N, C-alpha and C positions, 0 to 999 in steps of 0.2 A: 440508600441512593442519595447522592449529593445533587445540588442544583444543576450542575453541568450535565449530568447524565439524563435529566428529565427535560432539558431544553430541546424542543424539536428543531431540527435543522434540515432544510431541503434547499439544495442549490440546483434544482432541476434545470433552471434557465441559464446557468453559468457555464461557460466553456473556457478552456485554457488553450491558447494558441501555442503550438509547438512546431518547430522546424521539421522538415521531412526527415532530417538526420536523427533528431531526437525521437520522433515517432517510431522510426525503424528500430532504433536501439532499444526502446522500451518494449516494442512488440517482440523483438528477438529474445529479450529476457523473459517475457511472458511465455513464449513458445518453449523455452528451455524448462521453465517451471512446470508448464503443462506436461511436458515429457517426463519430468521427475514424478509428478503425481500419477501419470499413467503407469510409470514404473512401479510405484507403490501398489497400485491396484493389481498389476500383473503378479507381483510378488505374493500378494495375499491369495490370489487365485491359485498360485502354485504351491501354497503352504511353505514358503521360504522361511528360514530360521528368523525368529523374532528380532534378534540383534541386527541382522542385516536390514530388515524392514525399518527398524528404528533409525539406523544410520541414514537410510534413504530419506526418511521423513525429516531428519535433522538437516540434511542438505537442502531439501525443498524449503524448509522454514528459513534457512540462512539466505537462500536466493530471494524469497519473498521479502525478508528484512532489507536486503540490499536494494531491491526495487523500491521499497517504501522510502528508504533514505534518499534515493535519487529524486523521486517525485516530491518528497518533503522539501528538499533543498530548492527545487524549482518553484514550488508553491510559495515558500518564504520570499525568495528573491524576486518573484514576479507578482503573483496574485495578491499576497498579503501587503506587500509594499505599495503596489498600485492602488489598492482599496484604501489603505491608510492615507495616501497622498490625496485621495478624493474625499477624505473626511469620513469614510465609512469605518468608524471605530469598532463597530460590532464584529468586524472581522477577527478581532482579538479573541472574543468569546468563542466564535466558531473555531478558530485555530486551537484554542485550549481544549475544546471538546474532542477535536481530532487527535491531539496529542495524547489525551487521556485514553482514547481507544487504542492508539498505537502502543501505549506503554502497558496495557493490560497483559497479564500472563495467564 
């Protein structure tokens, strides 16, 4: 384990302000992802062919990755920049930990 993985990070008191349009778009993406996951569960319950299930899982992973990219972009353009401008340079370490988690396979 490297130093970044052992550094505890809790941002329980932080919030991100989103417009109603942004919030609705993100929630719509989440709803579609939730439906895909329910689809995987249903396929397992029905003993569907493995390849079909794997394709559905790949679609759900792709949708999660797309959601991550949208949130990551917003985070960089707002949260990270705002905190850097306020002199909170620890945001860089926090961001690097987040990136490491996102890039794990």
